[in-house]
Every structure is written in C-alpha cells, then in structure tokens.
N, C-alpha and C positions, 0 to 999 in steps of 0.2 A: 706349365706353360702359359705366359701371359697373352692376352687377345692380340697384343701387338705384334706378337712372334708367330703368332697362327696362320697358316693359309686362307686367303679368300677367296670364295668360291661365289660366282654368279650365275644363275640359271634365267635365261631369255627366252619365252615359250608363251604364246597367248591362250594355252590350256592350263588353267588353274591346277588341275588333277597333276599333271606333268612337273610342275614347278613343285608343288608339294612332295611329291615323292623324290624328287633331285634334293631337294634341302633336306629330307631325312635321310637320304643316304649320306649328304655331304655332312650333317651335324654328327652322324655315326661313326665319320671318319676325323671328326676333331677340327673340322673347318668353321670359319666364319661365314655363314652363307647369306646371300641377298639374293632377291628375285626381281626381274623387270618382265613387263609384259608385250613391250614393243622394244625396237632397235633403239628408238628416240630415247626412252626412258633408261635404257642400259647406258647411253653415251651420256645422259645429264648425269648418271650417277659416278660415271670415271671424273668429274669435276671434282670430287670429295673423297672416293675412295677407289684405290686402285686394285682391282683384282687380282689374284694370281693366276685362278683358273677360271675360263668363260666356257659353259656349254649351251649353243643357242640353236634353236630350230631354225631350220634352212628357210622355212615359209614363214615370213612375220607381215602384220598389216600393211605396212609401208617398206620402209628399207628392208631389204632381204637379210638373210644371217650370212651371205656372203659378203654384201655391202658392209654390214656391221663388223665383219672379221678385218676388212682391210682397213676400217677407220680404228679398231682398238689397236692393231699392228702399227700403225702410224703414231698414236699415241703412247701405246706401251708395249714397245716390241718384245719384252721379255715374258707378256702375258701369253699363256697358253690356251688357245680357243680350239674345240671341238666342236664338229657340227652333227645335230639330230636330222635326220632324214627320212622320209618315206620310202618303200621298195623301189619306186620308180624314179626316184632320183638320185641313184647311188653315183650315177655318172657325173652328177653335179657337184657330187660332195667330193668325189676324186678329186676334180678339178678345184675345189677348194682348198683341198692338201696342198697343192702344187703352188697356191697362195699363201701360205703360211699356217693353214689350220694342222693342228697336231693329230688328228684321226678323225673319223666319224661314226657314228653307232645310229643302227637304223630301229624305227619304230616299228610295232612296238618292242622293248627290250626287257631282258630280264635285269633284274635289280643286282644281281652279282656281276653281269656283263660292265653296268654303269659303275659298279664298285669299283673294278678293275681297273677301267679307263681312268678314271678319277685318281687312284693309286700311281698309273703310270704318268700321269701328266704332272701330279705333285713331286715325284721322283726327279722328273725334269728339271723343274721349277727349283728343287732344293738343290741338285746337282750344279746348275748355272750359278746358283746365287752363292753357293760355298766357294766354288772355282774363282769366281771375282772376289770374293771376302777375301780368300787366300791369298790372290794377287795382290790385292790392296794391302792387305796386313804386313807384307814385306818391305814395304815403304811408307808404313804408318807415321812415323814420325816426320818424314818431310812432306808428304801429300795431305795430311791431315791437320798440318799445322799445329803440333802440340798436342793432339790426343794421344798420348803416351801410354803404353801398359799392356801386359799381356794377361791380368787376371779376367774371371769369366766374366764379372757384372761389366767392365769397360769393352769387353770382347761382344757382348750383347749389344752395347751401344753402337760400336761400329758395324755389327750386322746390320741394326736398324737404319744406319746411314746409309748401307749399301743397297738397303731396299726402298729407301724414301728419295733418294736422290734423282731418280728416273720420273717421279709422280710431281704432281701440281697439287697434293693434299696438304690440307692446312695441318700444322703439327704443333703441338704443345710441349715444350722442353719443361720438366721440372726439375729440382735439385736446389740444394743450399747455395748460398752466395761463394764464389770461388771455385766451383766445381767445373767450369768451363762450359757452360750453356752456349755463348757465344760461339765458342770453337765449333761445337756440334751443329748450330744453325750454318756457319760459313761452310763446313765440311758438306752439308747437304746440298748446299747452293753450288758451291765451287766444283763437286765431283759429279755434276750432273748437265743436262744439255742447256741449264740456263747460266752456267758459268761465265759466258761472254756478256750477259745483261747485267742491270746494276743488282748490287747488295747495299741496302739501305737499313742501317742499324739504328734504332731509336731507343734511347734510354727513358722509359716512361717516367720514372722516378724522378728524373731531374728537368722535366719540361714544366715551364713556369705556369702556373694554373692560367691565368688571363691571356697567355698566349699560346696555350694547347693547339685550339682548333686552327690556328694561321701556321703553326709550326708542320701539322698532319695535312691540313688541307688546303694550304696558302690563302691569300689575301688579295684583296683590290686595291690599287693606289687611293688612298684618302678613305679607306674604309675605317679606320680608328687613328686615334693619336699616334705619330711616328710612322704609319705606313707611307713613307715617302714615295714608294714605286709598287708596282705589282711584283708578287712572289710566289712561285708555285710551291706547293708543299712536298712533303716528303713523299706522299703516296704517289704523287705525279714523277717525281726523282726516281722512283723505284719502277715506275711503269715498264713492263715486259718481262721483271726480274722478280726479287723477293727484297719483303720488307721484314726485319726482324724486328718486333715489338718486345724489347727486354723489360722485365717486371711490369708486364701487364696489368698486375693486380694494383698498381699504384694508379690506375686511371681512376679519376671521380665518375661516378654514376652517370652523370649528364653527357660527360665526352665517350663513355662505354656504349650509350644509346647511338651516338653518331657515327663511333666506328661500327657498331652493327648495322647499321644502315647503308654505309660503304660497302661492307663485305657483300651484303646480300644484294646490291644494287649496281654491284660494281663500277660505281662512279662517284666522283666527288664535286662538290660546291664550295668553292673558295669563299672565305668571309667577305661579304659586301657585293657578292656576286648573285645573280638569279639564274646564271648557266650552270650546267652540269658537264662535268668532262669525264668521259668513261676511261677507267685504269684497270688495266689486266696485271695483278701481281699475284705473287704466291705469298701467303701470310705465315710466317713462323713466329711464334709467340714464346715468352719463358718467363717461368715465375719462382720464387721460392718459397710461396704462400702455398696454402691449401686451397686451391680454388674453390674445390667443391663445399668446403664448410663455408667459406665466403659468401656463396651464391646462396645457400642455406640460412644464413646470418643476414640476408638482404644487403651486402656490401659489395656483390659483385653480380652482374646480372646472368640469370640461370640462361637465358637463349644465347647471349654471347658466349659462354662457357663452353656449351654444347656446338657452337659454331666452330669453335677454336680447337674444341678437345676432339678432333677426328682421331688423331693418331697421338698417343704421348710417349716421349722418349725420357725417362728419369736417368738423370746423370748422378752415380753413386757420390757420396762423400768419400774423401780420402781415407779415413778410417775404415771405410767398409772394401778398401782395395789396398790394403797397407805392402802386401807383396810387391806393389807397383811404386812404392817409394824407392827403392835404389834405383831403378831405371829412370825416374823422374827426375832425381837428384844429379845424376850423370847429364840427364838432357839438359838442365838448367846450368850446370858447370859449363858445358860446352857452348852454351849461349853467352855465359857472363865471362867465362875464362877460356877462351879458345886457344888453344895450344900452350897453354900452362901447365898442363898436366897435372891440375890441382887433385889431390887425393882425400877421400872422407875416411876418418879413422872408424876401425869398429864400435868404438865406443860411441862416438858421434853417430854413426849410423843407427846404432841401439836407441839413441835418445829419439831418434826420427821415428823409428818405429814402434816406440812405446807411447808416443805423445798421440793427443786425439785430433790435433790439426781442426780447430774450429773454424778456421779461414780458408781450410781445405788447399787446392795444388796452387791458388795464388799465395796463400801463407807461406808454403814450402818455398815457392820461387823467391819470394821477398826474403826468407831465412837464407837462402843460398845467395842471393844477391848481396846481402848485409854481410854475411861470413866472407865473401870474396873480396868486396871492398875494403875491410876491417883486418883481414887475416893477413898471412906471410906469403900467400900465392904459393906454398907447396903442401899443406894439408889443411883440411877443416877439422878441427878437434872441438870437444866439448865446450872448451872455453871459449869457442869463437860463436856459439849460439846465446840466443836470448835465454834468460833465466827460466821462464816459462817452459821451454822445450827441455832444457837440461835438468829441470827438476825431477826426481823420481816420480814415476805415475804408477804409484802402486794402488791408487784409488781407480784406475782405469779401467774400463770395461773388458777391456783385451788382454788385462793383466794376467789372466789365468792362462792364455795361451799365448802370452809374448813370448817366453822362452823358446819354443819350438818354431813359432815364426821367424822369431831373430836368428836361429841357425840358420834357417832356409834363405833367408835373405841375404844374412851376411855371405853365405855360399855364392848367392847370385850376385853381390856386391863385388867379392873377390873375383870372379869370372868375367863379369864385366870391365873391371879394373886392369884385368890381364889382356883383354880386348884392345881396349884403348891404349894401353902401354905399346902393346905388339903392333899396332898400327902406326903410332908414332915412330915408332924405332924402324918402320919399314920393313918388317919382318926380320930384322937382325935379332936373332936370339940373345947372344952375348950383350948387344947394348940394352934390350929388354930387360934382362936379367940386372943388369946395372942401375937401370932405373927404377926397378922393383925392389933393388936392394936384396936379392935374393940369388942363389948360386944357378949355374946353367941346369946342373942337375936336379934341381928344387924345380925350376921353371918347366923344364920336359914333364916332370911328374905332374904338375899342374896343367899344363896343355892336354895331355893324356886323361888327366882326371877329368876336364870340362870339354872333352872332345872338340879341342880347337886345332884345327888344320895346322901342321908344321909347314907352312909355306907363306909367303908375303901376303899380307892382308889388307885390302883396300878398304874405304869407308863403306862401301856397298857389300862388302862379306862381311865386315862386323855387324851391319845392320840385319844380315840373313841369319847371321849365329845368334845375334840376342833375339 
C-alpha cells in the first residue's frame, strides 16, 4: 500500500515517553504517525496534513484535549479522536465522548489496550470512507465530470479524491499528458466544502515569462508598459477557494522562489506595490514531469517540491487501465452523438484495446469525436480510425495479454451496448431486439447472461448496472 492510502495517526501529549510509545504502536499497525506536544502544534499541523486518527491527552499545557477535540471536529468532522485521561478525570472524558470523541483510555494503559483502541477507530474510519466511496461511485460519470472507469487503478484515484476533498492539504497530481489531472483537481474541489468558493486553473506552461508575476500576483497601474489599470492576480481571484497550478514544472526558478514565498507567508504583493495582501487558498499542483529528478538536477526548487508534495495522487495512463476503454468510448459517444445510438464494432474496439494511447484519455476522446464527425452515424468501424490506431500493434508491450483482455473487454462492450439500446427503447424488448439486429430469444439470453433486469430501465438504472 502506498503512503497516500495509509491511515494517518496523530498523538498529542506533552510527555515524550507517551508519544514514543503511541508512535511505536501506530507504526506496528501500519499507520503513518506524527506527534505534537501541544494542542496549538497539533492544530498547526492540520494545515498541511489531515490525520484520520487522533489520540490526545486531556490535560495539555494551554488548550485542553476537549478544546482540541472541538476544533478538530469543526475542521475535520470525519477524523476520529480518542482522549487519554488520568483516573480522576474519567467523568470529563465521558463528557468528551458526548461532544464527539470516539472513546477514552485511562493512563497508565497497557499496549494491547491502545492497539485495540486504534484498530477500532481505524475500522470506523475505513467503513465511513468506503460507504461514502461506494455512494459516490454510483454516479461517478455525472458527479466527477468525466472520471470514468472501474479498473483498480482509477478506483484508487477516486478513493483518494474522497479522502482529500474534506481537507485543505496541498496535493500534487502526477501523470502523463491527457490522463485527466485537471478533472481530478476539480473533483477534489467541487466535491468538498470549498465547492461554492472559486476554483482557478492556471496553465503554468502557457504563461508569458515576462508577465508571469503579474498574472499570478497582480499589478498596479503604471507598474510597467501596458499596465493601464490596477489588476488583481490569479491568487487573489482564488482567495477562499482553490488554485490549480497545472504543469508546475514549467515555472522558471525565479518564479518558483516567489511562489514558495506566497505559499509560506499566505500573502501576495502585486507588481509595483509595496503592500502585501493576505490570501487563503488551497493549492493543487499537477505535473507530467518527474519533479524529484528535477530538483536533484537543480531545475526545480527542493523546498517548493516538498511544500507541494504533501500528498501525491498519480493518475494512470490509459494503457495501464485498458479495461476502462469500452466504458470511456461509450461515455464519449454519449457526449458527441447523444441519441444517435452509434455502435462500436468488435474490430474497432479490438484496435482500441491493442493501441498504446500515448495521448491517453484525451486522445481517445479526440478519436471518438473524429469518428463521429466523419462516420455514417450508425457504427464506428476500423476504417473510421486513424492509421496509427488501426495498425496492428504486434510490438505493443501489452500484446502478450491482449487476447484475454480483448475477450473480457468485448464482453463488457456487448453488455454496455445492450444496456444503452435497452434504455433508448424504453424497456421495449421487441424494439430493442430490432435495434440490435437480434431475435427476441437471443436478446433474452443476453439479458440473462449479463444479469440485466427484465424491466424498463432509466438512465440511473443503467449507470447502477454498469
């Protein structure tokens, strides 16, 4: 399991021996562990890392454990908090449970008792996360605006979105061009509490070098030739919400230093001004580069890399999730030819499955759009594809397993085709059979084979079944 999918455990206690013991237990359970000596230090750490589990002492130097509990529940309602207490404070600990604490544990405690407490808390976190993930998965296509697929790798991405959307943790999204990194950023923003706040997307690679600072941080009237009026920058436009810095690796070193200062100080100074303006933004960055290699080579600032790389979400290339291709193809068909009932032939789908898709999902979308525009609006066949896609892929890295993959994927294609036609026919089996060009007996056999309900199906039902 990658670190991003591990549960995060925070122990808050002013006794180092207690913190060390709790971290040892947490690490033994496979958690990512952190510690804080005071409630104030714990709250400061929440700005960059959202823990899943917190165990806090009741009596802390300044703020109490109960006050810390209240603030954590305000910021991170799904985080589970347990209270450590001395024998004489059990009543206060019980009151803390009424205010949202998961449980309490009395000092001194046995290691096994702490281990069991953490395991029970972790199980609750996992159940809540999984239930929410499953609810969201039902409407993935609609609610997450194009993040389509049921492969294990894309489901890991959706799980990360589900966990990150409630936090303000900086996120670095990695992946090749065309994989859908901005879709992931938008899903994190619009599925969380910041959904009503601004989402500002910045393509760092397209910024004009001489105007970069002005675009990001704003400028004053007359600060340079062409500055005819004062203009707020993109960071100010995103204030209170999220700024998405796409292709962050394209920023020159000088601008990286200025960006780092903004992230650290949470304020911007526009070009031509001495006044600093506070900004409160969540930063999500994306790159198709290996930033770790870049900072080792001196082309990307190491301190900025670690500032941005608090949590990493890797979006897989399309060749890593070939089983999603039939579903994606139908998704784009519904976008570019809604109501036309265009079918993809098995031969064309086999070409899709064997092609390596260097342009990833964006290339597949363009391929479908082109085939719709140039085709007969009835079927998409091999002849409707570009020469690169329809060429034999004998040297493809996936050619060894393409036969078994295509068999499975073509079955999925047939099932989805029947579902789409059945929906368009309004549940009329005779009409669906005619549209598919098969007899009613064959249609019944296919419906039974693919476990499709023998009743009228609406669009919501189709999505549930697929």
